C-alpha positions in Angstrom: -9.9 -15.1 -8.5 -11.9 -18.4 -9.4 -11.3 -20.0 -6.1 -15.1 -20.2 -5.3 -15.7 -21.7 -8.3 -12.9 -24.8 -8.0 -14.2 -25.3 -4.2 -17.6 -25.8 -5.4 -16.5 -28.1 -8.4 -14.6 -30.0 -5.7 -17.4 -30.4 -3.4 -19.4 -31.6 -6.4 -16.2 -34.1 -6.8 -16.7 -35.4 -2.9 -20.1 -35.7 -3.8 -19.9 -37.8 -6.7 -17.1 -40.0 -4.9 -19.7 -40.8 -2.1 -22.5 -42.2 -4.1 -21.2 -42.8 -7.3 -19.9 -46.3 -6.2 -22.1 -49.1 -7.3 -24.0 -46.9 -9.1 -25.0 -45.9 -12.9 -24.4 -42.9 -14.9 -26.5 -40.8 -17.7 -24.4 -38.4 -19.3 -26.9 -36.2 -21.7 -24.9 -33.5 -23.1 -24.7 -31.0 -26.4 -24.1 -32.2 -30.4 -21.0 -29.5 -30.5 -17.6 -30.2 -30.2 -17.4 -28.8 -26.3 -21.0 -31.3 -25.4 -18.9 -34.0 -27.6 -15.8 -33.6 -25.7 -17.1 -32.9 -22.3 -19.1 -36.4 -22.6 -15.4 -38.2 -23.9 -14.1 -36.9 -20.7 -16.7 -38.3 -18.2 -17.2 -41.6 -20.2 -13.1 -42.0 -20.0 -13.2 -41.3 -16.1 -15.6 -43.2 -15.3 -14.4 -46.7 -17.5 -11.5 -46.0 -15.4 -13.3 -46.7 -12.1 -15.8 -49.4 -13.4 -18.8 -47.2 -13.7 -21.5 -48.5 -16.5 -23.0 -45.3 -18.1 -24.6 -44.5 -20.8 -24.6 -41.0 -23.3 -27.6 -39.1 -24.8 -26.8 -36.4 -26.9 -29.8 -33.6 -27.7 -30.7 -30.3 -29.0 -32.2 -29.1 -25.8 -33.2 -29.3 -22.6 -36.6 -28.7 -22.9 -39.4 -29.9 -20.1 -40.0 -32.7 -22.6 -36.5 -34.3 -22.5 -36.2 -33.4 -19.4 -39.1 -35.5 -18.0 -38.1 -38.7 -20.0 -34.7 -38.5 -18.7 -35.7 -38.6 -15.4 -38.2 -41.5 -15.6 -34.7 -43.9 -16.5 -33.6 -45.9 -14.2 -30.0 -44.5 -13.5 -28.7 -43.6 -10.0 -26.7 -40.2 -11.2 -27.6 -37.5 -14.1 -24.9 -35.7 -15.4 -25.6 -32.5 -17.8 -23.2 -30.7 -19.5 -23.4 -27.9 -22.1 -27.2 -27.4 -22.4 -29.0 -24.6 -21.0 -31.7 -25.2 -18.0 -34.5 -22.7 -18.2 -36.6 -22.3 -15.7 -37.8 -26.0 -15.3 -41.1 -27.0 -13.6 -39.4 -30.3 -13.5 -36.9 -29.3 -11.4 -39.0 -27.2 -8.7 -41.8 -29.0 -8.3 -42.8 -32.1 -6.1 -41.2 -34.3 -8.8 -37.9 -33.3 -7.8 -38.0 -35.6 -5.1 -38.3 -38.9 -7.4 -35.2 -37.7 -9.6 -31.6 -39.0 -9.1 -28.3 -37.0 -7.7 -28.6 -34.3 -10.4 -25.8 -32.2 -11.6 -25.9 -29.6 -14.3 -22.5 -28.0 -15.7 -23.1 -25.2 -18.3 -21.6 -21.9 -19.1 -24.6 -20.5 -20.8 -26.0 -17.3 -19.1 -29.6 -18.5 -18.9 -29.0 -21.2 -16.6 -28.6 -20.2 -12.9 -26.7 -22.2 -10.5 -28.8 -24.1 -8.0 -27.9 -26.3 -5.2 -30.5 -28.7 -3.6 -30.3 -32.1 -1.7 -30.4 -34.0 -5.3 -30.0 -31.4 -7.6 -26.5 -29.1 -8.3 -26.4 -26.9 -10.8 -23.4 -24.9 -11.7 -22.8 -22.2 -13.8 -20.0 -19.6 -14.0 -21.7 -16.4 -14.4 -22.8 -16.7 -11.1 -19.3 -16.4 -10.0 -19.2 -13.4 -12.3 -16.8 -15.5 -14.6 -17.7 -14.6 -18.5 -19.4 -18.4 -19.5 -19.0 -17.2 -23.4 -14.8 -16.6 -23.1 -13.4 -17.9 -20.1 -14.4 -21.2 -19.7 -16.2 -23.9 -21.4 -18.6 -26.8 -20.8 -15.7 -29.3 -21.4 -13.7 -27.4 -19.6 -15.8 -27.4 -16.4 -16.6 -31.1 -17.0 -12.7 -31.5 -17.1 -11.8 -29.9 -13.6 -14.7 -31.7 -11.9 -13.0 -34.7 -13.2 -9.4 -33.7 -12.3 -11.0 -32.8 -8.7 -12.4 -36.3 -8.8 -9.4 -38.1 -9.3 -6.1 -36.5 -10.8 -5.3 -39.4 -12.7 -8.1 -37.6 -15.3 -5.5 -34.9 -16.0 -4.6 -37.2 -18.7 -7.9 -36.0 -20.5 -6.7 -32.0 -20.3 -6.2 -31.9 -24.2 -10.3 -33.0 -24.6 -10.7 -29.5 -23.0 -8.7 -27.4 -25.4 -10.5 -28.9 -27.9 -14.0 -28.3 -26.8 -13.2 -24.8 -25.5 -11.3 -24.3 -29.1 -14.6 -25.4 -30.7 -16.8 -23.2 -28.9 -14.5 -20.5 -30.0 -13.1 -19.2 -26.6 -9.6 -18.7 -27.9 -10.3 -14.5 -27.5 -7.1 -13.8 -25.8 -3.7 -12.1 -27.3 -3.2 -13.9 -30.7 -6.3 -16.0 -30.1 -5.2 -18.0 -27.1 -7.5 -19.8 -24.4 -7.6 -17.4 -21.4 -9.8 -17.9 -17.9 -10.6 -21.1 -16.2 -9.6 -22.3 -20.0 -5.8 -22.1 -19.2 -6.0 -24.5 -16.3 -6.7 -27.0 -18.8 -4.0 -26.0 -21.5 -1.3 -25.5 -18.5 -2.4 -29.1 -17.6 -2.1 -30.5 -21.0 1.0 -28.9 -21.5 2.9 -29.8 -18.2 1.6 -33.4 -19.2 3.3 -33.0 -22.6 0.1 -33.5 -24.4 -0.1 -30.0 -25.9 2.5 -27.7 -27.2 1.3 -24.1 -28.8 3.0 -21.8 -31.5 2.3 -18.9 -33.1 1.5 -19.5 -37.1 -1.1 -19.2 -39.6 -4.4 -21.1 -38.4 -5.0 -23.4 -41.8 -6.3 -26.5 -42.1 -4.3 -29.4 -42.4 -1.2 -27.1 -42.2 1.3 -29.7 -41.5 -1.0 -32.4 -43.3 -1.5 -31.4 -46.6 -0.3 -29.4 -49.6 -0.8 -25.7 -49.5 -3.2 -25.3 -51.9 -5.5 -28.0 -49.7 -5.1 -25.8 -47.0 -6.6 -23.1 -48.3 -9.5 -25.2 -50.1 -10.4 -27.2 -46.7 -10.6 -23.7 -44.4 -13.4 -23.8 -42.2 -12.3 -22.2 -39.3 -11.4 -19.3 -40.7 -14.2 -19.9 -43.6 -12.5 -17.9 -46.7 -15.0 -16.9 -49.0 -14.2 -17.4 -52.6 -11.2 -20.2 -51.8 -12.8 -22.7 -49.2 -14.0 -25.9 -51.3 -12.9 -24.3 -54.7 -9.2 -25.7 -55.7 -9.1 -23.4 -59.1 -9.5 -20.0 -56.7 -6.8 -21.4 -54.3 -4.3 -22.4 -56.8 -5.0 -18.8 -59.0 -4.7 -17.1 -55.6 -1.1 -18.4 -54.5 0.2 -17.8 -58.0 -1.6 -14.1 -57.9 0.6 -13.5 -54.6 3.7 -15.0 -56.2 4.1 -18.4 -54.1 3.9 -21.1 -56.6 2.1 -23.8 -55.4 3.9 -26.4 -57.5 7.5 -27.2 -57.5 9.8 -29.5 -59.1 6.1 -31.2 -60.2 5.1 -31.7 -56.8 2.7 -29.4 -54.6 4.4 -27.6 -52.1 3.6 -28.0 -48.3 3.4 -25.2 -46.0 6.6 -26.5 -44.6 8.5 -25.8 -47.9 7.8 -22.5 -47.6 10.7 -19.6 -47.1 10.1 -17.5 -44.2 9.5 -14.7 -46.5 6.6 -16.6 -48.4 5.5 -17.6 -44.8 5.5 -13.8 -44.4 3.6 -12.8 -47.5 1.0 -15.4 -47.4 -0.3 -14.4 -44.1 0.1 -10.8 -44.9 -1.9 -11.4 -48.5 -4.4 -13.4 -46.9 -5.4 -10.9 -44.5 -5.7 -8.2 -47.3 -8.1 -10.9 -49.0 -10.4 -11.3 -46.2 -10.4 -7.3 -45.7 -11.1 -7.3 -49.5 -14.1 -9.2 -48.9 -15.7 -7.1 -46.4 -14.1 -8.7 -43.1 -13.5 -6.4 -40.1 -9.4 -6.0 -39.5 -10.0 -8.3 -36.2 -11.6 -11.0 -38.1 -9.1 -11.3 -40.9 -6.3 -11.1 -38.6 -7.9 -14.5 -37.0 -6.2 -16.1 -39.9 -2.9 -16.2 -37.9 -2.1 -16.6 -33.9 -1.7 -19.2 -31.4 -2.3 -23.1 -32.9 -2.3 -25.9 -30.4 -0.7 -28.8 -31.5 -1.2 -32.5 -29.9 1.6 -34.3 -29.3 0.1 -37.5 -28.5 -1.3 -37.5 -32.4 2.2 -36.7 -34.5 2.7 -34.2 -37.1 1.1 -36.7 -39.6 -2.6 -37.0 -38.1 -5.4 -35.1 -39.2 -5.7 -34.6 -35.8 -2.6 -33.3 -34.8 -4.0 -29.4 -34.9 -6.8 -29.1 -31.9 -8.9 -26.8 -34.1 -8.8 -29.3 -36.9 -10.1 -32.0 -34.1 -13.1 -29.9 -33.0 -13.9 -29.2 -36.6 -13.7 -33.2 -37.4 -16.3 -33.1 -33.8 -18.5 -30.3 -35.0 -19.0 -32.0 -38.4 -20.0 -34.9 -37.0 -22.6 -33.6 -34.1 -24.1 -31.4 -36.7 -24.6 -33.9 -39.3 -26.0 -36.4 -36.7 -22.9 -38.6 -36.5 -22.2 -38.0 -32.6 -21.3 -41.4 -32.1 -18.4 -41.2 -34.2 -17.4 -38.3 -32.8 -17.7 -39.5 -29.3 -15.5 -42.3 -30.2 -13.1 -40.3 -32.1 -12.7 -38.0 -29.0 -12.3 -41.2 -26.5 -9.4 -42.3 -28.6 -10.9 -44.7 -31.4 -8.8 -44.1 -34.6 -9.1 -46.3 -37.6 -12.6 -46.9 -39.1 -13.8 -43.8 -36.7 -11.4 -41.7 -38.2 -11.9 -42.5 -41.6 -15.9 -42.2 -40.9 -15.3 -38.9 -39.1 -13.1 -37.4 -42.3 -15.5 -38.5 -44.5 -18.2 -36.7 -42.3 -16.3 -33.4 -42.7 -15.9 -33.6 -46.2 -19.7 -33.7 -46.4 -19.8 -30.9 -44.0 -17.0 -28.6 -45.5 -19.0 -29.1 -48.9 -22.6 -28.3 -47.3 -21.1 -25.2 -46.1 -19.3 -24.2 -49.3 -22.9 -24.6 -51.2 -24.9 -22.8 -48.3 -22.2 -19.6 -48.3 -22.8 -19.1 -52.0 -26.7 -18.8 -51.4 -26.1 -16.6 -48.8 -23.2 -14.7 -49.2 -25.7 -11.3 -50.2 -29.5 -10.6 -50.2 -31.4 -12.7 -52.7 -34.5 -15.5 -52.3 -33.1 -16.9 -49.0 -31.6 -13.8 -46.9 -33.4 -10.7 -45.9 -32.4 -7.3 -44.8 -34.9 -6.3 -41.9 -34.0 -2.9 -40.5 -30.2 -3.8 -38.6 -31.3 -7.4 -39.2 -29.9 -10.1 -41.8 -32.3 -12.9 -42.0 -31.5 -16.2 -43.8 -34.4 -18.6 -44.3 -32.6 -22.0 -44.7 -35.2 -24.7 -44.6 -34.7 -27.6 -47.1 -30.9 -26.3 -47.4 -29.1 -27.2 -44.3 -30.2 -29.2 -41.4 -31.3 -27.5 -38.1 -28.0 -28.5 -36.2 -26.0 -26.5 -39.1 -27.5 -22.9 -38.6 -25.2 -22.2 -35.8 -22.2 -22.3 -38.2 -24.1 -20.6 -41.2 -24.7 -18.0 -38.9 -21.1 -17.3 -37.7 -19.7 -17.9 -41.1 -22.0 -15.0 -42.4 -21.4 -12.5 -39.5 -17.9 -10.8 -41.1 -20.1 -10.7 -44.5 -22.8 -8.2 -43.3 -20.5 -6.1 -40.9 -22.7 -2.7 -41.8 -25.6 -4.8 -40.0 -26.2 -5.5 -36.3 -27.1 -9.1 -36.1 -27.5 -12.2 -38.3 -30.3 -14.7 -38.0 -30.6 -17.9 -39.5 -33.3 -20.9 -39.4 -34.1 -24.0 -40.7 -36.5 -27.0 -39.4 -39.8 -28.0 -40.1 -42.8 -28.3 -37.2 -40.3 -26.5 -35.0 -37.9 -24.3 -36.1 -33.9 -23.9 -34.8 -32.7 -20.4 -34.8 -29.3 -19.3 -34.4 -28.5 -15.3 -34.0 -24.5 -13.7 -34.1 -23.5 -10.3 -33.8 -21.7 -9.5 -36.7 -19.2 -7.2 -34.5 -18.7 -8.1 -30.6 -18.2 -4.1 -30.1 -22.2 -4.1 -29.8 -22.3 -4.1 -26.3 -25.6 -2.8 -26.1 -27.0 -6.0 -27.5 -27.6 -9.5 -25.5 -28.7 -11.9 -27.6 -28.9 -14.6 -24.9 -31.2 -12.9 -23.1 -33.0 -11.3 -26.4 -33.5 -14.9 -27.6 -34.6 -16.1 -23.9 -37.7 -13.2 -23.6 -38.4 -13.4 -27.7 -39.0 -17.5 -27.5 -40.8 -17.4 -24.3 -43.7 -14.8 -26.0 -44.3 -17.3 -29.0 -44.4 -20.4 -27.0 -40.4 -21.5 -27.5 -37.5 -22.0 -25.8 -34.1 -19.8 -26.2 -30.8 -18.2 -24.5 -27.2 -18.5 -25.1 -24.4 -16.2 -24.6 -24.3 -12.2 -25.4 -22.4 -12.4 -28.7 -23.9 -15.9 -29.7 -27.2 -17.2 -28.9 -30.6 -19.7 -30.2 -34.3 -20.7 -30.1 -36.4 -23.0 -31.0 -40.0 -22.2 -31.7 -42.9 -23.1 -33.5 -42.8 -22.9 -37.1 -46.2 -20.8 -37.9 -44.8 -18.1 -35.1 -41.5 -17.2 -37.3 -42.9 -14.1 -38.5 -43.9 -12.8 -34.9 -40.6 -13.9 -34.0 -38.6 -12.0 -36.3 -40.6 -9.1 -35.6 -40.2 -9.1 -31.8 -36.6 -9.5 -32.5 -36.7 -6.4 -35.0 -38.3 -4.1 -32.5 -35.8 -5.0 -29.7 -32.6 -4.2 -32.1 -32.8 -0.7 -33.4 
């Protein structure tokens, strides 16, 4: 099923082998966990063969960004996890002046291109769903693996990136499709193991009460970032959080207590308006990074991805990339501080948007949250994802923030809504107001002029019935 896709990645790897010796590389990537792990994979692979590189993290590939990076003095340009919209830069006469350019993107708005100096690879052109079957980090990993088999040692980074992109859509929340290549390679190299368990933050490293308090994915409304509420919840379901004067760890629970905790958490989420499918996300496949050790906050691959997402969304992408590249000590401490700040920001914001008020409006089938002056633009995607299960009786959540330019993220409240393709809606609506947009069927985004927000919302409202 994936033979043609792998064949073309192998061809790109051969092209790189022929041109990379004695050259330099500029890597341009996105700020989320998928983008940062993509950067780390490439950086580690290039360091092994002594090829100089620079990394640039951007929010999007607009014409000005593309024009700027093409004027820099690099022999090879590698772009990962960024939508390549209809670009005049790549189609015009200027394309003859640019370096060898390779774009690996899994968003549906990007189309594959094969020119002399421009190679764009997109899974949708191979009938592969880029929103669930392959992340940008997995695409990057497969390229690195085909370039040099020693790069299989970075397979675990693709797993982290795919989990950060919420591509664990298989049975019991497993990674499927091309993402399984990274899982299988990492498992074979004894870098990864999987188990079926509760998916709570710090399950092996923190007291049970902190696992609940610090949970981000899944976000537990009323419990996340509220220690007293977590304490009351555990007591109410008959699981003492303290024994012999010490806070209990998850590993201290009996099998019956573990089953009860899982059952009661699902019931709790259902009572908060979550669908059965979303509530059951609390339990499923966990991915553990064996080289980190059970006591490390990086042991759980989802926790690792949460750290990277926090770094990228709060403007600390260099810390995130360094962490993914293997730096620890000071870098890990910085990342944990960023995560704590990020978690508190999410908790404060979710308290503001949990029901319609001055920040949240209901417009037909839309839930629209104006978070200007409340969260940075890079955080709106996370807020949109967390809001979606709280507004399941509507179709789409729209969240935006920014100043002169607004960053907008949209999410379906139910993936069963097959008649709505958010990526295409964002692409068309943003073009009408002088912006840029796109994404996946169930999750997408746009950047538009602030002056056009009312018109933009009206266009989406008229599209989604």
